[in-house]
C-alpha positions in Angstrom: 31.5 23.2 -44.3 28.4 22.7 -46.4 25.0 22.0 -44.6 22.5 19.7 -46.2 19.0 20.5 -46.1 16.5 17.8 -45.2 13.9 17.3 -48.0 10.2 17.8 -46.8 8.4 14.8 -45.9 6.4 13.5 -49.0 2.6 14.1 -48.4 0.5 10.8 -48.4 -1.4 10.2 -51.4 -4.9 10.9 -50.9 -7.0 7.9 -51.8 -8.5 7.9 -55.4 -12.6 8.8 -55.4 -14.5 6.4 -57.4 -15.8 8.4 -60.3 -19.6 8.7 -60.5 -21.2 7.0 -63.3 -22.7 9.5 -65.8 -26.1 8.7 -66.9 -26.0 8.5 -70.4 -29.1 10.3 -72.4 -30.4 7.5 -74.4 -30.4 5.0 -71.5 -33.3 5.4 -69.0 -32.5 5.2 -65.5 -33.8 2.5 -63.3 -35.5 3.0 -60.0 -36.8 0.5 -57.6 -39.4 2.5 -56.0 -41.1 3.4 -59.4 -40.9 -0.3 -60.5 -42.8 -1.2 -57.3 -45.2 1.4 -57.5 -45.9 0.5 -61.4 -46.1 -3.2 -60.2 -49.0 -2.4 -57.9 -50.7 -0.1 -60.3 -50.4 -3.2 -63.0 -51.8 -5.6 -60.1 -54.7 -3.2 -59.0 -55.6 -2.9 -62.8 -55.4 -6.5 -63.9 -56.7 -8.2 -60.8 -60.3 -7.3 -61.3 -60.0 -8.5 -64.9 -58.6 -11.8 -63.8 -61.2 -12.2 -61.1 -64.0 -11.6 -63.8 -62.5 -14.2 -66.2 -62.2 -16.9 -63.7 -65.7 -16.5 -62.2 -67.2 -16.4 -65.5 -66.5 -20.0 -66.0 -68.4 -21.0 -62.7 -72.1 -21.7 -62.4 -74.3 -20.2 -59.7 -73.5 -22.9 -57.2 -69.9 -22.8 -58.2 -69.6 -19.1 -57.3 -70.2 -20.0 -53.5 -68.6 -23.1 -53.2 -65.0 -22.1 -54.7 -62.4 -19.6 -54.3 -62.9 -16.5 -55.9 -59.4 -16.3 -57.6 -59.4 -19.8 -58.9 -61.3 -21.9 -61.1 -64.1 -24.4 -59.8 -64.5 -28.0 -60.9 -67.2 -27.5 -63.3 -66.1 -25.3 -66.3 -69.3 -23.4 -67.5 -68.0 -20.5 -69.5 -69.7 -21.5 -72.9 -73.1 -22.3 -71.0 -72.9 -19.1 -69.4 -72.3 -16.9 -72.6 -75.3 -19.0 -74.1 -77.6 -18.6 -71.4 -76.6 -15.0 -71.2 -77.7 -14.3 -74.7 -81.0 -16.1 -74.4 -82.0 -15.4 -70.8 -85.3 -13.5 -70.7 -85.9 -13.8 -74.5 -82.5 -12.5 -75.5 -82.9 -9.1 -73.6 -79.1 -8.9 -73.4 -78.8 -8.4 -77.1 -81.3 -5.8 -77.1 -79.3 -3.9 -74.3 -76.1 -4.6 -76.4 -77.5 -3.1 -79.6 -78.9 -0.1 -77.5 -75.4 0.7 -76.2 -74.0 0.4 -79.8 -76.7 2.9 -80.9 -75.9 5.3 -78.1 -72.1 4.9 -78.8 -72.6 5.5 -82.7 -74.9 8.4 -82.6 -73.6 9.9 -79.2 -69.7 9.3 -79.0 -69.6 9.6 -82.9 -71.6 12.6 -82.8 -69.5 14.2 -80.0 -66.3 13.3 -81.7 -67.6 15.1 -84.9 -68.7 18.4 -83.1 -65.3 18.4 -80.9 -63.3 18.2 -84.5 -65.3 20.8 -86.1 -65.5 23.2 -82.9 -61.6 22.4 -82.2 -60.6 23.3 -85.6 -62.7 26.5 -85.8 -61.5 27.7 -82.4 -57.9 27.0 -83.2 -57.4 28.5 -86.6 -59.9 31.0 -87.0 -60.1 34.4 -84.9 -63.5 35.9 -83.9 -65.0 38.2 -81.2 -65.7 36.2 -78.0 -63.2 33.4 -78.4 -61.5 34.2 -75.0 -64.9 33.9 -73.6 -65.6 30.6 -74.9 -62.3 29.5 -73.7 -63.4 30.2 -70.2 -66.8 28.4 -70.8 -65.1 25.3 -71.9 -62.4 25.2 -69.4 -65.3 25.6 -66.7 -67.4 22.9 -68.4 -64.6 20.4 -68.1 -64.4 21.0 -64.5 -68.1 20.4 -63.7 -68.9 16.7 -63.5 -71.5 15.0 -65.4 -73.6 13.7 -62.4 -74.1 17.5 -61.3 -76.0 18.2 -64.5 -77.8 15.0 -64.6 -80.9 16.2 -62.4 -81.3 19.7 -64.5 -81.0 17.7 -67.8 -83.8 15.3 -66.5 -86.1 18.2 -65.8 -85.6 19.9 -69.0 -86.2 16.7 -71.1 -89.0 15.9 -69.1 -90.7 19.3 -70.0 -89.9 18.4 -73.6 -91.3 14.7 -73.3 -88.2 13.3 -74.4 -87.6 11.0 -71.2 -87.7 7.5 -71.5 -86.5 7.8 -75.1 -83.1 7.0 -76.8 -82.7 10.8 -77.4 -82.6 11.3 -73.6 -79.2 9.6 -73.8 -77.8 10.5 -77.1 -78.3 14.3 -77.1 -76.5 14.9 -73.7 -73.8 12.5 -75.0 -73.1 14.9 -78.0 -71.6 17.4 -75.5 -68.0 16.7 -74.6 -66.3 19.8 -73.3 -63.1 17.9 -72.8 -63.0 16.4 -76.3 -63.5 20.2 -77.7 -60.7 21.2 -75.6 -58.4 18.3 -76.6 -59.2 18.9 -80.4 -58.4 22.8 -79.8 -55.1 22.0 -78.6 -54.2 19.4 -81.0 -55.4 21.2 -84.0 -53.4 24.4 -82.8 -50.2 22.4 -82.9 -50.8 19.7 -85.6 -51.9 22.0 -88.6 -49.5 24.6 -89.7 -51.4 27.9 -90.5 -48.9 28.4 -93.3 -50.4 25.2 -95.1 -53.7 26.5 -94.7 -52.8 29.6 -96.4 -51.3 27.9 -99.1 -54.4 25.9 -99.9 -56.3 29.0 -99.8 -54.0 30.7 -102.3 -54.4 27.7 -104.4 -58.1 28.6 -104.8 -59.6 25.7 -102.2 -62.5 27.1 -100.3 -62.9 26.3 -96.4 -64.8 23.4 -96.8 -62.2 21.6 -98.8 -59.4 22.9 -97.0 -60.7 21.3 -94.2 -61.4 17.9 -95.7 -58.4 17.6 -97.8 -55.8 19.4 -95.9 -56.6 19.8 -92.0 -58.7 16.4 -91.5 -55.8 13.9 -92.3 -53.5 16.0 -89.9 -56.2 15.5 -87.2 -56.5 11.6 -87.5 -54.6 10.9 -84.1 -56.5 13.5 -82.4 -59.8 12.4 -83.9 -59.0 8.6 -82.6 -58.1 9.9 -79.2 -61.3 12.1 -78.8 -63.3 8.9 -80.3 -62.0 6.5 -77.7 -62.6 8.8 -74.7 -66.1 9.5 -75.7 -66.8 5.9 -76.7 -65.6 4.8 -73.2 -67.7 7.6 -71.6 -70.7 6.6 -73.3 -70.3 2.7 -73.2 -70.0 3.1 -69.4 -72.3 5.6 -68.7 -74.7 4.6 -66.0 -76.4 7.6 -63.9 -78.0 9.3 -67.0 -79.7 6.2 -68.4 -80.8 5.5 -64.7 -82.6 8.7 -64.5 -83.7 9.0 -67.8 -85.0 5.6 -68.7 -87.6 3.4 -67.5 -88.6 0.9 -70.0 -86.1 -2.2 -70.0 -86.1 -2.4 -73.6 -84.2 1.0 -74.0 -81.6 0.2 -71.2 -78.0 0.1 -71.9 -75.9 -2.7 -70.9 -74.7 -1.0 -67.7 -78.3 -0.4 -66.5 -79.3 -3.8 -67.8 -76.7 -5.7 -65.8 -77.4 -3.7 -62.7 -81.1 -4.7 -63.1 -80.1 -8.4 -63.2 -77.9 -8.0 -60.1 -81.0 -6.5 -58.2 -83.0 -9.6 -59.0 -81.4 -11.4 -56.0 -82.9 -8.7 -53.5 -86.4 -9.0 -54.7 -88.9 -11.6 -53.6 -89.1 -14.4 -56.0 -86.4 -12.9 -58.3 -83.8 -15.1 -60.0 -80.4 -15.3 -58.6 -78.2 -14.9 -61.6 -74.8 -13.7 -60.5 -73.1 -16.0 -63.0 -74.7 -14.3 -65.6 -74.2 -10.8 -64.4 -70.5 -11.8 -64.3 -70.4 -13.3 -67.8 -72.4 -10.5 -69.2 -69.9 -7.9 -67.6 -67.0 -9.9 -69.1 -68.8 -9.7 -72.5 -69.3 -6.0 -72.0 -65.6 -5.0 -71.8 -64.4 -7.0 -74.6 -65.3 -4.6 -77.3 -63.6 -1.8 -75.4 -60.3 -3.8 -74.8 -60.5 -4.6 -78.6 -60.9 -1.0 -79.6 -57.8 0.1 -77.5 -55.7 -2.6 -78.6 -56.8 -2.0 -82.4 -56.1 1.9 -82.2 -53.4 2.0 -79.5 -50.8 3.6 -81.8 -53.1 6.5 -82.7 -53.9 7.1 -79.2 -50.4 7.5 -77.9 -49.4 9.7 -80.9 -52.7 11.8 -80.1 -51.9 11.9 -76.3 -48.3 13.0 -77.2 -49.3 15.8 -79.7 -48.2 19.2 -78.5 -45.9 17.9 -75.9 -42.7 18.9 -77.7 -42.5 22.5 -78.5 -40.2 23.3 -81.6 
């Protein structure tokens, strides 16, 4: 008699797991948290500019009788601009020219020195190079305001206070610009290319101007932008160095206009202060927009190591 063996009960099929979506390398991930943080940063950055544009269209009376984030009934932008350039015998134009002078000589000179020094430190070996590196790093960490008073005392002994040189000469020193050009030149200029130029008979000056300088263009523009913004917005150094209003930069001149309301019999011209502030930032915005592609490539230099 044959016995039948019962088959084991079939196992219940386990539920299928939904496979996770793999992140494709070329497609960036989306993050609501990062998007929200970026939106807050954009709002924080753009809101003062929007307030400046809106309130520059108001008269002095309109500033106090309207909402700060909306336009008044009287549109006075063109009148404010005309009055800003003609008020007090056109002193605003003098301040604008002073600022351009400080930027061209100060920021331009700082960029030139940073390019020459950064190239030399990156491509030449000499005794004391590590010591110079330590000094540059230490100088980057020291805020400029900490050196303002010693600089004033030194320039006072030399008789240079209340002159344009009291603002231009300190602006020529840019430790951050020197360090940036040092790092950029080390990555952007192949040593083999310099050796090939020297073997072809080019001296060091010709090698620098014809071989190295074109490769340094993105870094030069980046340093130029940083030094230009620092010199254009410089306030504390001219405040302690200059007493003659004819040598004021825009930052110090607008501050003097703003302080007139606190003096007895002084003119209350907050509408001109706001309009002048708007005019002041227009050249910086134009410079960033025009040189944006060079600025971005300069910041990205050295970020990828081959």
